[in-house]
Legacy VTK file of the C-alpha trace (Angstrom):
# vtk DataFile Version 3.0
C-alpha trace
ASCII
DATASET POLYDATA
POINTS 335 float
0.000 0.000 0.000
1.090 3.565 -0.584
0.912 4.725 3.041
-0.143 3.105 6.295
-1.860 5.525 8.629
-1.794 5.475 12.394
-4.900 3.618 13.521
-6.818 2.563 16.578
-8.545 -0.814 16.671
-11.709 -0.514 18.705
-12.603 -4.104 19.465
-16.334 -4.676 19.063
-16.327 -8.407 19.701
-19.300 -8.427 22.097
-17.542 -11.329 23.802
-16.760 -9.761 27.158
-18.788 -12.392 28.979
-16.483 -15.182 27.832
-13.135 -13.381 27.681
-10.647 -14.841 30.113
-8.982 -12.587 32.659
-6.135 -15.052 32.997
-4.087 -13.667 30.111
-1.568 -12.146 32.515
-1.405 -15.286 34.659
-1.073 -18.071 32.110
1.871 -18.174 29.734
0.934 -20.837 27.190
-2.110 -22.600 25.794
-2.191 -25.938 23.993
-5.968 -26.311 23.736
-7.682 -24.026 21.172
-10.948 -24.172 23.133
-9.280 -22.656 26.195
-7.248 -20.155 24.179
-10.423 -18.947 22.465
-11.534 -17.439 25.794
-8.548 -15.060 25.749
-9.040 -11.674 24.071
-5.453 -11.557 22.780
-6.037 -14.858 20.988
-9.315 -13.626 19.486
-7.690 -10.493 18.087
-4.649 -12.166 16.535
-4.905 -13.674 13.077
-5.008 -12.864 9.372
-7.067 -10.171 7.663
-7.443 -9.423 3.948
-8.946 -6.419 2.194
-8.243 -3.071 0.607
-6.357 0.052 1.622
-8.090 3.033 0.039
-6.317 6.285 -0.823
-7.651 9.002 -3.149
-10.326 6.571 -4.300
-7.723 4.013 -5.351
-7.762 0.557 -3.771
-4.670 -1.512 -2.995
-5.100 -5.091 -1.804
-3.343 -5.818 1.468
-2.986 -8.671 3.887
-2.579 -8.079 7.606
-1.191 -10.423 10.239
-1.855 -9.378 13.832
0.434 -11.121 16.302
-0.360 -11.382 20.012
2.663 -10.458 22.134
1.168 -10.902 25.628
-0.386 -8.492 28.146
-2.545 -6.860 25.494
0.387 -6.007 23.220
0.314 -6.710 19.478
2.326 -6.354 16.311
0.546 -5.766 13.001
2.342 -6.722 9.797
0.933 -5.510 6.477
1.658 -7.190 3.133
1.031 -5.252 -0.056
-0.719 -7.482 -2.579
-2.196 -9.963 -0.113
-1.070 -12.467 2.482
2.154 -14.495 2.116
1.597 -17.238 -0.438
-1.643 -15.581 -1.563
-0.574 -12.471 -3.453
2.498 -11.397 -1.485
5.956 -12.800 -2.215
9.347 -12.261 -0.620
10.637 -8.825 -1.574
7.207 -7.195 -1.834
6.411 -4.307 0.494
5.938 -5.094 4.178
5.334 -2.707 7.078
5.300 -3.270 10.844
3.558 -1.358 13.607
3.252 -2.175 17.315
0.238 -1.497 19.488
-1.459 -2.367 22.766
-4.773 -2.388 24.572
-5.652 0.865 26.289
-7.891 1.520 29.299
-10.919 1.747 27.004
-10.377 -1.760 25.661
-8.998 -0.520 22.345
-5.834 -1.697 20.615
-3.854 1.387 19.612
-1.154 1.184 16.928
1.153 4.169 16.383
3.704 4.742 13.663
6.861 6.691 14.429
6.261 9.211 11.652
2.737 9.868 12.956
1.184 10.338 9.517
-2.587 10.607 9.723
-5.003 9.148 12.217
-7.625 6.498 11.572
-9.957 4.486 13.765
-10.616 0.867 12.862
-13.319 -1.276 14.384
-13.526 -5.055 14.259
-16.899 -6.707 14.473
-17.938 -10.181 13.349
-14.523 -10.684 11.783
-14.632 -7.478 9.724
-12.237 -4.545 10.094
-13.110 -1.049 8.885
-10.755 1.901 9.297
-12.075 5.441 9.031
-10.059 8.675 8.875
-12.449 11.519 9.592
-15.425 10.730 7.376
-13.372 8.723 4.895
-13.046 4.938 4.828
-9.353 4.126 4.387
-9.391 0.339 4.827
-11.867 -2.502 4.721
-10.688 -5.957 5.720
-12.109 -9.335 6.674
-10.594 -11.917 8.995
-9.713 -15.123 7.189
-8.902 -18.605 8.423
-6.599 -20.256 5.912
-6.135 -24.014 5.805
-3.470 -26.021 4.025
-4.521 -27.552 0.719
-2.922 -30.835 1.836
-4.603 -30.959 5.252
-5.956 -34.422 5.997
-4.117 -36.035 3.075
-4.757 -39.777 3.173
-1.818 -42.178 2.993
-1.663 -44.220 -0.223
-1.622 -48.024 -0.051
2.158 -48.112 -0.241
2.613 -45.726 2.687
4.264 -46.471 6.001
1.717 -45.031 8.436
3.764 -43.605 11.290
0.956 -42.026 13.314
-2.809 -42.070 12.826
-4.004 -41.150 16.313
-4.185 -44.698 17.659
-2.241 -46.056 20.615
-0.821 -48.743 18.357
0.670 -46.163 15.961
2.321 -44.381 18.901
4.350 -47.568 19.279
5.998 -46.749 15.930
8.048 -44.153 17.798
10.716 -44.189 20.448
9.178 -42.273 23.382
5.870 -42.207 21.495
3.193 -40.656 23.688
-0.377 -39.607 22.917
-1.624 -36.315 24.391
-4.830 -34.275 24.150
-7.239 -35.475 21.457
-5.225 -38.398 20.025
-2.176 -36.295 19.151
1.491 -37.272 19.116
3.736 -35.481 21.581
7.006 -33.882 20.416
10.464 -35.410 21.067
9.947 -38.700 19.247
11.913 -40.629 16.658
10.492 -43.158 14.248
11.582 -46.756 14.587
11.308 -47.037 10.810
14.281 -45.740 8.809
14.236 -44.125 5.374
16.318 -43.370 2.292
14.517 -41.693 -0.625
10.902 -41.006 0.374
7.966 -38.641 0.407
6.540 -37.574 3.742
3.373 -35.932 5.016
2.872 -34.631 8.545
0.610 -32.190 10.327
1.737 -30.112 13.298
0.357 -27.519 15.693
2.355 -25.003 17.698
1.100 -23.756 21.101
-0.134 -20.229 21.794
2.766 -18.653 23.715
2.243 -14.878 23.459
4.821 -14.066 26.146
7.625 -16.047 24.514
9.969 -14.709 21.850
12.201 -16.109 19.134
13.334 -19.696 19.572
11.300 -20.015 22.773
7.972 -19.778 20.975
6.587 -23.147 19.840
9.973 -24.637 18.987
10.403 -28.094 17.471
11.774 -29.447 14.224
11.219 -32.038 11.512
14.519 -33.852 10.981
14.241 -35.530 7.581
16.265 -38.749 7.674
17.333 -37.596 11.121
19.947 -35.411 9.404
18.346 -32.295 7.965
16.157 -30.086 10.135
13.229 -28.164 8.737
12.398 -25.836 11.612
9.040 -25.895 13.363
8.365 -22.670 15.257
5.620 -20.147 15.872
6.951 -17.796 13.193
3.598 -16.218 12.366
4.276 -12.735 10.992
8.081 -13.050 11.094
10.561 -12.580 8.232
11.103 -16.266 7.460
14.759 -16.912 8.269
16.567 -20.244 8.153
16.037 -20.729 11.897
12.317 -19.931 11.680
9.401 -22.102 10.595
10.087 -23.663 7.202
13.788 -22.837 7.303
16.409 -25.539 6.751
18.571 -24.709 9.716
21.948 -23.218 8.660
21.241 -23.931 4.963
18.287 -22.023 3.494
15.404 -19.740 4.423
11.960 -20.598 3.020
10.948 -19.017 -0.281
8.023 -17.499 1.623
7.059 -17.621 5.296
3.862 -19.698 5.235
3.491 -19.962 9.015
-0.122 -19.698 10.157
-1.162 -18.465 13.628
-0.403 -20.645 16.665
-2.929 -23.400 17.465
-3.858 -23.625 13.761
-3.029 -26.993 12.175
-0.267 -26.803 9.551
1.293 -29.255 7.102
4.669 -30.225 5.741
4.891 -32.275 2.543
8.352 -33.475 1.670
9.941 -35.097 -1.385
13.416 -36.202 -0.322
16.320 -37.749 -2.218
19.099 -39.017 0.016
22.776 -38.225 -0.458
24.776 -40.744 -2.493
28.010 -42.417 -1.353
30.628 -44.513 -3.139
31.895 -47.920 -2.052
34.447 -46.280 0.233
31.774 -44.314 2.096
32.648 -40.979 0.483
29.749 -38.678 -0.331
29.549 -38.125 -4.089
26.190 -36.333 -4.331
24.350 -34.118 -1.874
20.813 -34.815 -0.690
17.996 -32.796 -2.267
14.547 -31.843 -1.017
11.335 -30.166 -2.100
9.075 -29.048 0.759
5.576 -27.605 0.776
4.433 -25.721 3.868
0.662 -25.486 4.048
0.506 -26.505 0.407
2.921 -23.827 -0.852
6.424 -24.699 -2.112
8.986 -23.199 0.264
12.017 -25.209 -0.953
12.184 -26.259 -4.597
14.619 -29.108 -5.296
16.992 -27.612 -2.748
20.487 -29.060 -2.484
21.364 -29.922 1.116
25.078 -29.247 1.227
25.546 -30.587 4.751
23.700 -32.086 7.667
22.203 -29.824 10.321
23.127 -30.027 14.004
21.000 -31.686 16.636
20.622 -35.335 15.641
22.193 -37.846 13.239
25.296 -37.185 11.171
25.272 -37.559 7.401
25.951 -41.058 6.154
25.021 -43.699 3.557
22.559 -45.699 5.663
18.805 -45.192 6.058
17.821 -43.077 9.046
14.866 -42.050 11.208
12.355 -39.227 11.164
12.920 -37.167 14.293
10.335 -34.693 15.622
12.408 -32.558 17.919
11.773 -31.957 21.590
12.685 -28.408 22.559
10.667 -27.927 25.711
7.594 -26.512 23.946
4.314 -28.485 23.686
4.192 -28.971 19.904
1.917 -31.801 18.735
1.566 -33.868 15.560
-0.986 -35.973 13.690
-1.449 -37.786 10.356
2.194 -38.710 9.789
3.029 -41.076 6.937
5.756 -41.720 4.372
6.169 -43.544 1.086
9.539 -45.043 0.288
10.784 -44.489 -3.264
LINES 1 336
335 0 1 2 3 4 5 6 7 8 9 10 11 12 13 14 15 16 17 18 19 20 21 22 23 24 25 26 27 28 29 30 31 32 33 34 35 36 37 38 39 40 41 42 43 44 45 46 47 48 49 50 51 52 53 54 55 56 57 58 59 60 61 62 63 64 65 66 67 68 69 70 71 72 73 74 75 76 77 78 79 80 81 82 83 84 85 86 87 88 89 90 91 92 93 94 95 96 97 98 99 100 101 102 103 104 105 106 107 108 109 110 111 112 113 114 115 116 117 118 119 120 121 122 123 124 125 126 127 128 129 130 131 132 133 134 135 136 137 138 139 140 141 142 143 144 145 146 147 148 149 150 151 152 153 154 155 156 157 158 159 160 161 162 163 164 165 166 167 168 169 170 171 172 173 174 175 176 177 178 179 180 181 182 183 184 185 186 187 188 189 190 191 192 193 194 195 196 197 198 199 200 201 202 203 204 205 206 207 208 209 210 211 212 213 214 215 216 217 218 219 220 221 222 223 224 225 226 227 228 229 230 231 232 233 234 235 236 237 238 239 240 241 242 243 244 245 246 247 248 249 250 251 252 253 254 255 256 257 258 259 260 261 262 263 264 265 266 267 268 269 270 271 272 273 274 275 276 277 278 279 280 281 282 283 284 285 286 287 288 289 290 291 292 293 294 295 296 297 298 299 300 301 302 303 304 305 306 307 308 309 310 311 312 313 314 315 316 317 318 319 320 321 322 323 324 325 326 327 328 329 330 331 332 333 334
């Protein structure tokens, strides 16, 4: 958009009777039903619409991130949301805000250009500057196009929500509604394969950086694709979708915490000669929430944290990092 004005979000949720007052007491939520009672959680999320200036409309996406204690960061994306109109390099702007005594979320830009008031009601945001509408947006709830993908007949089903499938993992433990707890490694080992898994990060508004919903998908136990609550962040190699120490994702496709997300992987293992010398690097294509974030990427080296590179088949490791990340619908097909 051409210019983002200073704006105030007057929250017209009409949900005061169910809003939790525990936001300052509790630091993390793993159950969406409980988190939904918290105002910060209700406000955060993705919005799409138009910024209007001099009668001209510019499509924008907005990600509002809950930062704890009624503090928020709003990130605007000119052209639409990441993976849906916005691509890396397109215009992005950030503005911080917080709840005031009147129950409004106030965002202020440093340059102080203009003033607008935006109200949110029934998932719709409208910003008005004087008598002029400057933005109209609607809250959206995106879902991965590969969510719920069924394993083909040839698949090795690693976890399907049953107690028996939890036995496919070292330290396999079921939590909540038939979900697999983090910090597990598959007993099955893999060379070339395709993989599907679904994961959910916790709502941890008070945490920052690597302390916010941290885990990892270690393909073949050797190459980590980061799992993290990176909603609204830049998309670095140590954030969600990044191949740690190797490559950042093409686009940050992280959805808000407590929203189910997917990884779909097509992996070709490194090749070794008869003497055990690596002669060809591993390669991988990964989709995050149905969008390609690594396209036939060459993995020049293994990533730290688990198994070293080598010629033998290896495990799938879902990293334990002290945060309550959970998984479901995990399967692989050997090639």
